[in-house]
C-alpha positions as CSV (number, residue, x, y, z in Angstrom):
1,M,2.3,-16.6,-8.5
2,P,3.2,-18.5,-5.3
3,K,4.5,-16.3,-2.5
4,R,8.1,-16.8,-1.5
5,F,9.1,-16.2,2.1
6,V,12.0,-13.8,2.7
7,V,13.7,-13.5,6.1
8,A,14.8,-10.0,7.1
9,A,18.6,-9.6,7.4
10,S,18.1,-7.9,10.8
11,E,17.1,-11.3,12.3
12,F,20.6,-12.5,11.7
13,S,22.6,-9.2,12.4
14,E,24.4,-10.7,15.4
15,L,25.9,-13.5,13.3
16,S,28.5,-11.1,11.8
17,R,30.0,-10.4,15.2
18,S,31.6,-13.7,15.8
19,D,33.8,-16.3,14.1
20,T,30.9,-18.7,14.1
21,G,28.9,-16.1,12.2
22,F,31.6,-15.9,9.5
23,E,31.7,-19.6,9.3
24,L,27.9,-19.7,8.9
25,A,28.0,-17.0,6.2
26,E,30.6,-19.0,4.3
27,G,28.6,-22.2,4.6
28,L,25.4,-20.5,3.4
29,T,27.3,-18.9,0.5
30,A,28.7,-22.3,-0.6
31,A,25.2,-23.8,-0.3
32,A,23.7,-20.9,-2.4
33,Q,26.4,-21.5,-5.1
34,Q,25.5,-25.2,-5.2
35,L,21.8,-24.4,-5.4
36,H,22.3,-22.0,-8.3
37,E,24.5,-24.4,-10.2
38,T,21.6,-26.9,-10.5
39,S,20.3,-27.6,-14.0
40,S,16.5,-27.8,-13.3
41,P,13.9,-27.1,-10.5
42,H,13.9,-30.8,-9.6
43,A,17.7,-30.8,-9.3
44,T,17.4,-27.7,-7.1
45,L,15.0,-29.6,-4.7
46,R,17.3,-32.6,-4.6
47,T,20.3,-30.5,-3.8
48,A,18.3,-28.5,-1.2
49,V,17.3,-31.6,0.9
50,R,20.9,-32.9,0.8
51,L,22.2,-29.5,2.0
52,A,19.6,-29.2,4.6
53,V,20.9,-32.2,6.4
54,R,24.4,-30.8,6.3
55,I,23.5,-27.2,7.4
56,L,20.7,-27.5,9.9
57,P,22.0,-28.5,13.4
58,G,20.4,-31.8,14.5
59,A,18.9,-32.7,11.1
60,E,19.3,-36.3,10.0
61,Y,16.7,-36.5,7.2
62,A,15.0,-33.9,5.1
63,G,12.4,-33.7,2.4
64,I,10.5,-31.1,0.3
65,S,6.8,-31.7,-0.2
66,V,3.6,-30.0,-1.4
67,I,0.7,-29.9,1.0
68,E,-2.9,-29.2,-0.2
69,P,-5.9,-28.5,2.0
70,K,-7.7,-31.7,3.1
71,A,-5.7,-33.7,0.5
72,H,-2.6,-35.8,0.1
73,R,0.9,-34.6,0.8
74,Q,3.2,-35.2,-2.2
75,T,6.9,-35.7,-1.7
76,L,9.1,-33.9,-4.3
77,A,12.5,-34.6,-3.0
78,W,13.9,-36.7,0.0
79,T,17.1,-37.9,1.5
80,D,15.8,-41.2,2.8
81,E,12.7,-43.4,2.4
82,V,11.6,-42.7,5.9
83,V,10.8,-39.1,4.7
84,R,8.4,-40.5,2.1
85,S,6.9,-42.8,4.8
86,A,6.3,-39.7,7.0
87,D,4.6,-37.8,4.2
88,A,2.5,-40.9,3.3
89,L,1.0,-40.9,6.8
90,N,-1.2,-37.9,5.7
91,A,-2.3,-39.4,2.4
92,G,-6.1,-39.0,2.0
93,H,-6.6,-37.9,5.6
94,E,-7.1,-34.6,7.4
95,H,-3.7,-33.2,8.4
96,H,-2.4,-33.3,11.9
97,P,-2.8,-29.8,13.5
98,Y,1.0,-29.5,13.2
99,W,0.8,-29.4,9.4
100,N,-2.3,-27.1,9.5
101,R,-0.1,-24.5,11.3
102,L,1.9,-24.0,8.2
103,W,-1.0,-22.3,6.4
104,T,-0.8,-19.4,8.8
105,A,2.8,-19.5,10.1
106,P,6.2,-19.8,8.2
107,V,7.5,-22.4,10.7
108,A,6.2,-25.4,12.6
109,R,8.0,-27.7,15.0
110,I,7.4,-30.9,16.9
111,E,9.6,-31.0,19.9
112,D,8.9,-34.7,20.7
113,S,6.5,-36.8,18.6
114,A,6.3,-39.3,21.4
115,A,4.8,-36.7,23.8
116,A,1.1,-36.4,24.5
117,D,0.7,-33.5,22.1
118,G,3.1,-35.0,19.5
119,D,2.4,-37.3,16.6
120,L,2.6,-40.9,17.5
121,A,2.6,-42.0,13.9
122,L,5.9,-40.1,13.3
123,S,7.2,-41.5,16.6
124,G,6.5,-45.0,15.2
125,L,8.8,-44.3,12.4
126,G,11.5,-43.3,14.9
127,L,11.2,-39.6,14.0
128,R,11.0,-37.7,17.3
129,S,11.8,-34.1,16.2
130,V,10.4,-32.3,13.2
131,L,11.1,-28.8,11.8
132,S,9.0,-27.6,8.8
133,L,9.7,-24.3,6.9
134,R,7.6,-22.9,4.1
135,L,9.2,-22.3,0.8
136,R,6.2,-21.2,-1.2
137,A,2.5,-20.7,-0.6
138,D,-0.7,-19.8,-2.5
139,R,-4.3,-20.4,-1.8
140,R,-4.2,-24.0,-3.0
141,R,-0.9,-25.4,-1.8
142,L,2.2,-25.1,0.3
143,T,5.7,-26.1,-0.6
144,V,7.5,-27.1,2.6
145,L,11.0,-28.1,3.5
146,T,11.0,-30.5,6.5
147,A,13.9,-31.7,8.6
148,Y,13.6,-34.7,10.9
149,A,15.7,-36.1,13.7
150,R,15.6,-39.3,15.8
151,A,16.3,-37.5,19.0
152,P,13.7,-35.4,20.8
153,R,14.0,-31.6,21.0
154,A,16.7,-31.6,18.3
155,F,15.7,-28.3,16.7
156,D,16.1,-25.2,18.9
157,E,15.5,-21.6,18.0
158,S,18.9,-21.2,16.4
159,A,18.2,-24.1,14.1
160,T,14.8,-22.6,13.2
161,R,16.3,-19.2,12.4
162,L,19.1,-20.8,10.3
163,G,16.5,-22.9,8.6
164,R,14.5,-19.8,7.6
165,L,17.7,-18.2,6.1
166,F,18.5,-21.4,4.2
167,T,15.0,-21.7,2.8
168,A,15.2,-18.1,1.6
169,H,18.3,-19.2,-0.5
170,V,16.4,-22.3,-1.7
171,G,13.5,-20.2,-2.8
172,I,15.6,-17.8,-4.8
173,A,17.5,-20.7,-6.5
174,L,14.2,-22.5,-7.3
175,D,12.8,-19.3,-8.9
176,S,15.9,-19.0,-11.0
177,A,15.9,-22.6,-12.1
178,T,12.2,-22.4,-13.0
179,L,12.7,-19.3,-15.0
180,R,15.7,-20.9,-16.9
181,E,13.6,-24.0,-17.6
182,Q,10.7,-21.9,-18.9
183,L,12.9,-19.8,-21.2
184,T,14.6,-22.9,-22.6
185,E,11.3,-24.5,-23.2
186,A,9.9,-21.3,-24.9
187,M,12.9,-21.2,-27.2
188,R,12.5,-24.9,-28.1
189,T,8.8,-24.4,-28.7
190,R,9.5,-21.4,-30.9
191,D,12.0,-23.2,-33.0
192,L,9.7,-26.2,-33.3
193,I,6.7,-24.1,-34.4
194,G,9.0,-22.3,-36.9
195,Q,10.0,-25.6,-38.4
196,A,6.4,-26.8,-38.7
197,T,5.4,-23.5,-40.3
198,G,8.2,-23.8,-42.9
199,I,7.0,-27.3,-43.7
200,L,3.5,-26.2,-44.3
201,M,4.6,-23.2,-46.4
202,E,6.5,-25.6,-48.7
203,R,3.8,-28.3,-48.8
204,L,0.8,-25.9,-49.3
205,D,2.6,-23.2,-51.2
206,I,1.4,-20.5,-48.7
207,D,3.1,-17.7,-46.8
208,A,4.3,-17.7,-43.2
209,S,1.2,-16.1,-41.7
210,E,-1.2,-18.4,-43.5
211,A,0.9,-21.4,-42.4
212,F,0.8,-20.3,-38.8
213,A,-2.9,-19.6,-39.0
214,S,-3.4,-23.1,-40.3
215,L,-1.5,-24.5,-37.4
216,V,-3.6,-22.6,-34.9
217,R,-6.9,-23.7,-36.5
218,T,-5.8,-27.4,-36.5
219,S,-4.6,-27.1,-32.9
220,Q,-8.0,-25.7,-31.8
221,R,-10.0,-28.2,-33.9
222,E,-8.2,-31.2,-32.7
223,N,-7.8,-29.9,-29.1
224,V,-4.0,-30.4,-29.3
225,K,-1.4,-28.1,-28.0
226,L,0.3,-26.1,-30.7
227,R,3.7,-27.4,-29.6
228,D,2.6,-31.0,-29.8
229,L,1.0,-30.5,-33.2
230,A,4.2,-28.8,-34.5
231,R,6.2,-31.8,-33.2
232,R,3.9,-34.2,-35.0
233,I,4.4,-32.3,-38.3
234,V,8.1,-32.1,-38.0
235,D,8.4,-35.8,-37.0
236,A,6.3,-36.8,-40.0
237,S,8.4,-34.7,-42.3
238,E,11.6,-36.3,-41.0
239,G,10.1,-39.7,-41.6
240,D,9.3,-39.0,-45.3
């Protein structure tokens, strides 16, 4: 299972000592509520990039993408087409050292893409500042939230710390949405297989265990998922 990155509450303990801290807590609570109200993992990602622009100081654009070693970077959600253009710069090429940093560190920043040690390709898109934060990671891929700004040095240490706290909320909401979707799909699959089993019982005059065994054998023989085979049987029965 991909590892989700959790930020220790102690890193933000000083926020509760000021009015700004309370405002921040209220804003993150409202964001968390919106994230948890989403209907699917994809909706969670779309909501997250929209909220990132509102919450992270200096952010003008945001995207969530998957990065694989020595492979393309796939954009999952974005606020503007320039985000997809930025991700496409790495398609089929070795990643810039900036992106490679994310395999060993939870955060990576580009202070000014137009500087000597920056990324001139991003600068050509008008993206001068970049802040990337890991959402999930395993040996094969990273899921990353990236914020962009047209001004150089737009993301300071406070923005980075806030971004880590925000991505912790995103990660929890994404896990919840994924689990809900899996449970819903499991229930649908169970009902579908039950219908197909009932149809075979009636057609072949066999009991439930024999009907289910027949489904499994056919699924293996035809190399078809049990769910898809059950759907085919139910659809054919409804067409009779």
